[in-house]
C-alpha positions as CSV (number, residue, x, y, z in Angstrom):
1,M,56.2,40.6,-4.3
2,A,57.5,37.1,-4.9
3,R,59.9,35.9,-7.6
4,L,59.0,34.6,-11.1
5,L,60.8,31.4,-12.0
6,A,61.4,30.5,-15.7
7,I,62.0,26.9,-16.9
8,D,63.7,26.0,-20.2
9,Y,62.7,22.4,-20.1
10,G,65.0,19.9,-21.9
11,R,65.1,16.2,-22.3
12,K,68.4,15.9,-20.4
13,R,69.0,19.3,-18.7
14,T,66.7,22.1,-17.7
15,G,67.8,25.7,-17.5
16,L,66.3,27.9,-14.7
17,A,66.1,31.6,-14.2
18,V,64.5,33.8,-11.5
19,S,63.5,37.4,-11.1
20,D,64.4,39.5,-8.2
21,P,61.5,39.9,-5.7
22,L,60.3,43.1,-7.4
23,Q,60.2,41.3,-10.7
24,I,62.4,43.8,-12.5
25,I,65.5,41.8,-13.4
26,A,65.9,38.3,-14.7
27,N,68.9,36.3,-13.5
28,G,70.2,32.8,-14.4
29,L,69.7,30.5,-11.5
30,T,71.2,27.1,-12.5
31,T,70.9,24.1,-14.8
32,V,69.5,20.9,-13.3
33,P,69.4,17.4,-14.7
34,T,65.8,17.0,-15.9
35,H,65.2,13.9,-13.8
36,E,66.0,15.9,-10.7
37,L,63.9,19.0,-11.7
38,L,60.7,18.5,-9.8
39,N,62.6,17.8,-6.5
40,F,64.8,20.8,-7.1
41,L,61.8,23.1,-7.6
42,C,60.0,21.8,-4.5
43,D,63.1,22.4,-2.4
44,Y,63.6,25.9,-3.9
45,C,60.0,26.9,-3.2
46,Q,60.5,26.0,0.4
47,H,63.3,28.6,0.7
48,E,62.1,31.3,-1.7
49,Q,58.7,32.7,-2.4
50,V,57.7,32.0,-6.0
51,E,54.7,33.8,-7.5
52,Q,54.6,32.0,-10.8
53,F,56.4,29.5,-13.0
54,I,57.1,30.6,-16.6
55,L,57.5,27.5,-18.7
56,G,59.1,27.9,-22.1
57,L,56.8,26.5,-24.7
58,P,58.7,25.0,-27.6
59,T,57.1,25.9,-30.9
60,Q,58.4,25.5,-34.5
61,T,59.0,28.6,-36.6
62,N,55.7,27.9,-38.4
63,G,53.8,28.1,-35.2
64,Q,53.2,24.4,-34.9
65,A,54.0,22.4,-31.7
66,S,57.5,21.1,-31.6
67,E,58.5,17.6,-30.7
68,N,59.3,18.6,-27.1
69,Q,56.1,20.4,-26.4
70,Q,54.3,17.3,-25.3
71,R,57.0,16.6,-22.7
72,V,56.8,20.2,-21.5
73,R,53.1,19.9,-21.0
74,Q,53.4,16.5,-19.2
75,F,56.0,18.1,-16.9
76,A,53.7,21.0,-16.2
77,A,50.9,18.6,-15.1
78,R,53.3,17.0,-12.6
79,L,54.5,20.4,-11.4
80,E,50.9,21.6,-10.9
81,K,50.2,18.5,-8.8
82,A,53.4,19.0,-6.7
83,L,53.0,22.8,-6.2
84,P,49.3,23.5,-6.9
85,H,49.4,27.0,-5.2
86,I,51.9,28.3,-7.8
87,P,50.3,29.1,-11.2
88,I,52.1,28.2,-14.5
89,A,52.3,30.4,-17.5
90,Y,53.6,29.4,-20.9
91,H,55.9,31.6,-23.0
92,D,57.1,31.1,-26.5
93,E,60.7,30.0,-26.5
94,R,61.4,30.2,-30.2
95,Y,65.0,31.3,-31.0
96,T,66.1,31.4,-27.3
97,S,69.0,29.1,-27.9
98,V,70.2,31.2,-30.9
99,L,69.8,34.3,-28.8
100,A,71.7,32.7,-25.9
101,H,74.6,31.9,-28.2
102,K,74.6,35.4,-29.5
103,T,74.5,36.8,-26.0
104,M,77.5,34.6,-25.1
105,I,79.5,35.9,-28.1
106,D,78.6,39.5,-27.5
107,S,79.6,39.2,-23.8
108,G,83.0,37.9,-24.7
109,I,82.6,34.4,-23.4
110,G,85.3,32.1,-25.0
111,R,84.6,29.4,-27.5
112,K,85.1,26.5,-25.1
113,R,82.7,28.0,-22.5
114,R,80.1,28.7,-25.3
115,Q,80.0,25.0,-25.9
116,D,78.8,24.4,-22.4
117,K,75.2,23.3,-23.1
118,A,74.2,23.8,-19.4
119,L,75.2,27.5,-19.7
120,V,73.2,27.8,-22.9
121,D,70.2,26.4,-21.1
122,E,70.5,28.7,-18.2
123,I,70.9,31.8,-20.5
124,S,67.9,30.6,-22.5
125,A,65.8,30.4,-19.4
126,T,66.9,34.0,-18.5
127,I,65.9,35.1,-22.0
128,I,62.5,33.5,-21.6
129,L,61.9,35.2,-18.3
130,Q,63.1,38.6,-19.5
131,S,60.8,38.3,-22.5
132,Y,57.9,37.3,-20.4
133,M,58.4,40.2,-17.9
134,E,58.7,42.7,-20.8
135,S,55.5,41.4,-22.4
136,K,53.7,41.8,-19.0
137,R,55.0,45.4,-18.8
138,M,53.7,46.2,-22.3
139,M,50.2,45.1,-21.2
140,L,50.1,47.6,-18.4
């Protein structure tokens, strides 16, 4: 099996997470400046086998598209052109930033480190990936 790679797309920074090759565990990968994201993913996929991209889909609490959703879909179109052999799935990313902050507090990360937005983005991508993998398991 190949890895799943989750993307928490942001205007300035994008958090990334990957699964292990057996697709059991989600791990934070890194945070990349968004303007470097496509190049980073192309390079990464040359070294690691990626089965699918999981793109966090920003949605408001009422179910409507958020302001960032159009940017996410535009990026997905560019990603699909650059790496057409890797399918893209969307996964609801509502509350992932809140959950990321809670996870940081629960794990004992200090206040100063919790203010690191790059770390929040990476943890958010990990939450998106873990949630996606759990939803796939429930469908089996």
